[in-house]
C-alpha positions in Angstrom: -5.0 15.2 -41.1 -1.7 15.1 -39.3 -1.1 12.8 -36.3 -0.3 15.9 -34.1 -3.7 17.3 -34.8 -5.4 14.0 -34.0 -3.5 13.7 -30.7 -4.4 17.3 -29.8 -8.1 16.6 -30.3 -8.0 13.4 -28.3 -6.1 15.0 -25.4 -8.8 17.6 -24.8 -10.7 16.9 -21.6 -13.8 18.3 -20.1 -13.0 19.1 -16.5 -15.8 19.0 -13.9 -16.1 21.6 -11.1 -15.8 20.0 -7.7 -14.2 16.8 -8.9 -10.9 16.1 -7.1 -9.7 13.9 -9.9 -10.2 16.6 -12.5 -8.4 19.0 -10.2 -5.4 16.7 -10.1 -5.5 16.3 -13.9 -5.4 20.1 -14.3 -2.6 20.4 -11.8 -0.6 17.8 -13.8 -1.1 19.6 -17.0 -0.1 23.0 -15.6 2.8 21.9 -13.4 6.4 21.8 -14.6 9.4 20.5 -12.8 10.2 17.4 -10.7 7.4 16.4 -8.3 9.5 16.2 -5.1 6.6 16.8 -2.8 4.3 14.1 -4.2 7.3 11.7 -4.3 8.0 12.4 -0.6 4.3 11.7 0.4 4.3 8.4 -1.5 7.6 7.4 0.0 6.7 8.0 3.7 3.3 6.4 3.4 4.7 3.2 1.9 7.5 3.2 4.5 4.9 3.4 7.3 3.1 0.3 6.0 6.2 -1.8 5.5 7.7 -1.1 8.9 5.3 -3.3 11.0 5.7 -6.3 8.7 9.2 -7.4 9.7 9.8 -5.4 13.0 8.6 -8.3 15.2 11.0 -10.9 13.8 14.0 -10.1 16.1 12.0 -10.4 19.3 9.1 -12.8 18.3 11.0 -15.8 19.7 11.4 -14.1 23.1 7.8 -12.8 23.1 6.4 -16.3 22.6 8.7 -17.6 25.3 7.4 -14.9 27.7 3.8 -15.9 26.9 4.5 -19.4 28.2 2.3 -21.0 25.6 5.1 -23.3 24.4 5.7 -26.4 26.5 9.2 -27.0 25.1 11.8 -24.8 23.4 11.1 -26.6 20.1 7.5 -25.5 20.2 8.4 -21.8 20.2 9.0 -21.7 16.5 5.7 -23.5 15.9 3.7 -20.8 17.8 5.8 -18.0 16.4 4.8 -19.1 12.9 1.1 -18.5 13.7 1.8 -14.9 14.9 3.9 -14.2 11.9 1.5 -15.5 9.3 -1.6 -13.9 10.9 -0.6 -10.6 9.4 -0.3 -11.9 5.9 -3.5 -13.9 6.3 -5.4 -10.7 7.1 -3.8 -9.0 4.0 -4.7 -11.9 1.7 -8.3 -11.9 2.8 -9.0 -8.2 2.5 -6.6 -6.7 -0.2 -9.1 -7.2 -3.0 -11.9 -5.7 -0.9 -9.9 -2.6 0.0 -9.0 -2.2 -3.7 -12.7 -2.2 -4.6 -13.5 0.3 -1.9 -10.6 2.6 -3.0 -12.0 2.5 -6.6 -15.5 3.4 -5.4 -15.0 5.9 -2.6 -11.5 7.3 -3.2 -7.8 6.7 -2.5 -7.4 9.2 0.3 -9.9 7.6 2.8 -8.3 4.2 2.4 -4.8 5.7 2.9 -6.0 7.4 6.1 -7.6 4.2 7.3 -4.5 2.3 6.7 -2.1 4.6 8.5 -4.6 5.0 11.5 -4.9 1.2 11.7 -1.1 0.9 11.9 -0.9 3.4 14.7 -3.6 1.6 16.7 -3.1 -2.1 16.1 0.6 -2.1 16.1 0.6 -0.4 19.4 -1.9 -2.9 20.8 0.4 -5.7 19.5 3.2 -4.3 21.6 0.9 -4.4 24.7 -0.1 -8.1 24.1 -0.6 -10.0 27.3 -1.0 -13.5 25.8 -0.6 -15.5 22.6 -4.1 -15.0 21.3 -4.0 -11.2 21.8 -0.8 -11.1 19.7 -2.5 -13.2 16.9 -5.6 -11.1 17.0 -3.9 -7.7 16.8 -1.5 -8.9 14.0 -4.5 -10.2 12.1 -6.4 -7.0 12.4 -3.2 -5.0 11.5 -2.9 -7.1 8.3 -6.7 -6.9 7.5 -6.5 -3.1 7.6 -3.1 -2.9 5.9 -4.6 -1.7 2.6 -1.9 0.8 1.6 0.4 -1.0 -0.9 -2.1 -1.6 -3.7 -3.8 1.7 -3.1 -0.5 3.6 -3.1 0.5 2.0 -6.5 -2.8 3.3 -7.9 -2.4 6.7 -6.3 1.2 7.0 -7.6 0.1 6.2 -11.1 -2.6 8.9 -10.9 -0.8 11.7 -9.1 2.3 11.8 -11.4 2.6 12.9 -15.0 3.4 10.2 -17.6 7.1 11.0 -17.7 7.4 10.3 -14.0 5.4 7.0 -13.8 8.6 4.9 -13.7 10.0 7.0 -10.9 6.8 6.8 -8.9 6.6 3.0 -9.1 10.3 2.7 -8.2 9.8 4.9 -5.2 7.0 2.6 -4.0 9.3 -0.5 -4.3 12.3 1.4 -2.7 10.3 2.6 0.3 8.9 -0.9 0.7 12.4 -2.5 0.7 13.9 0.1 3.0 11.0 -0.5 5.5 11.8 -4.2 5.5 15.4 -3.2 6.4 14.6 -0.6 9.1 11.8 -2.6 10.7 14.0 -5.5 12.0 16.6 -3.0 13.1 14.1 -1.1 15.2 12.7 -4.4 16.6 16.2 -5.6 17.6 17.5 -2.3 19.1 14.3 -1.3 21.0 12.9 -4.6 22.2 13.4 -5.3 26.0 14.6 -1.7 26.7 14.6 -2.2 30.5 17.1 -5.0 30.2 19.3 -3.3 27.5 19.2 0.3 28.7 18.5 0.1 32.5 19.8 3.7 33.0 17.0 5.0 30.7 14.1 2.6 31.3 13.3 1.1 34.7 11.8 -2.3 35.3 8.8 -0.6 37.0 8.0 1.5 33.8 5.5 0.5 31.1 8.5 -0.7 29.0 9.7 -2.9 31.8 6.3 -4.6 32.0 5.6 -4.7 28.3 9.1 -5.5 27.0 8.3 -5.3 23.3 6.1 -2.2 23.3 8.8 0.4 22.6 9.5 -0.7 18.9 5.8 -1.0 18.3 5.1 2.4 19.9 7.9 4.0 17.8 6.4 2.7 14.5 2.9 3.7 15.6 4.1 7.2 16.4 5.6 7.5 12.9 2.3 6.2 11.4 0.4 8.8 13.4 2.6 11.6 12.0 2.1 10.2 8.5 -1.7 10.2 9.1 -1.6 13.9 9.9 0.4 14.6 6.8 -2.0 12.5 4.7 -4.7 15.0 5.5 -3.1 17.4 3.0 -2.7 15.0 0.1 -5.1 15.5 -2.8 -7.7 12.9 -3.8 -7.2 11.5 -7.3 -10.4 9.6 -7.9 -13.0 11.2 -10.2 -16.4 11.6 -8.5 -18.4 11.8 -11.7 -19.4 9.4 -14.5 -17.1 9.0 -17.4 -17.5 12.0 -19.7 -18.1 10.8 -23.2 -19.2 14.1 -24.8 -15.8 15.5 -25.5 -14.5 12.2 -26.8 -17.6 11.8 -29.1 -17.0 15.3 -30.5 -13.4 14.6 -31.1 -14.3 11.4 -32.9 -16.9 13.2 -35.0 -14.2 15.6 -36.2 -11.8 12.8 -36.9 -14.4 10.9 -38.8 -15.0 13.8 -41.1 -11.3 13.7 -42.1 -10.8 9.9 -42.0 -13.9 7.7 -41.5 -12.1 4.5 -42.2 -9.5 5.1 -39.6 -12.0 6.1 -36.9 -14.2 3.1 -37.6 -11.3 0.7 -37.3 -10.1 2.4 -34.1 -13.6 2.2 -32.6 -14.0 -1.4 -33.5 -10.6 -2.2 -31.9 -11.5 -0.3 -28.8 -14.9 -2.1 -28.6 -13.2 -5.5 -29.0 -10.6 -4.6 -26.3 -13.4 -3.5 -23.9 -15.3 -6.7 -24.5 -12.1 -8.8 -23.9 -11.4 -6.9 -20.7 -14.8 -7.9 -19.3 -13.9 -11.6 -19.5 -12.9 -13.7 -16.5 -9.7 -12.6 -14.8 -8.8 -16.3 -14.3 -8.6 -16.6 -18.1 -6.2 -13.7 -18.4 -3.0 -15.8 -18.6 -0.5 -12.9 -18.6 -2.1 -11.5 -15.4 -2.3 -14.9 -13.7 1.2 -15.8 -14.6 2.4 -12.5 -13.1 0.4 -13.2 -9.9 1.9 -16.7 -9.6 5.4 -15.5 -10.1 4.8 -12.8 -7.5 3.4 -15.3 -5.0 6.4 -17.6 -5.4 8.7 -14.6 -4.9 6.8 -13.5 -1.7 6.9 -17.1 -0.4 10.7 -17.3 -0.7 11.1 -13.8 0.8 8.9 -14.4 3.8 10.2 -17.9 4.4 13.8 -16.6 4.4 12.9 -13.8 6.8 11.2 -16.2 9.2 14.0 -18.7 9.2 16.8 -16.2 9.4 15.1 -14.4 12.3 
């Protein structure tokens, strides 16, 4: 039996009616051409989640100074560090949880939750009246910032195999551009009543809340993204794994080559058994996580110091 015939048998799928994941798989099989629309959705969603991360760095020093919590000028950096790290602390505590929820209930609800939380909590951060309100809103913003991991999974599911590399590079590109645009927005739009007195008066809301304009701008963008996300398809399958079609395919393959099918089944069983082991003993995975943590440490430390 030729390899082409074997692959054709194994590629057969039993699609389920009413399953959004199966619908996406059908769409991927039938569609031809470059997926510009899906790429645009992934791009703007990741951009919306990266903008709030670094937008506060240009004005954080002056915000802490306005709060009056620091007794001396040297203490401003100390308190600014708490506000800056509260976002990442919230992400670190909840990222795994949101990944589990996305695997169980779907990608789309988590994406909508993430964009809505950006629109709400980032706007509240701009309206902060004191130091503790700023920490609380940033912590909640980070706790509900569940989009990056979810979007990587979504991008891997919504694109055909030949566009997987493009999808992942789009996630990284949008993330990097957001980290560039965010500080620019924070620097240009903070304290608008002082910088642009002909446009914003001291009696306006932006005169009282001097750092609300950049936060409101990002929240407005996140709100637009939320509306657009209502039209994206869900990619998670809502049925149990269908083993019937695969079993039939393996029966046909066994009739032609029993030894080959037996060895393949044993290898798959061993691989499944190994994947059920402890993640802490998965050294390739743990080494990648450690390297990524060191990279993020240097990146965040540099952003904080340079700001």
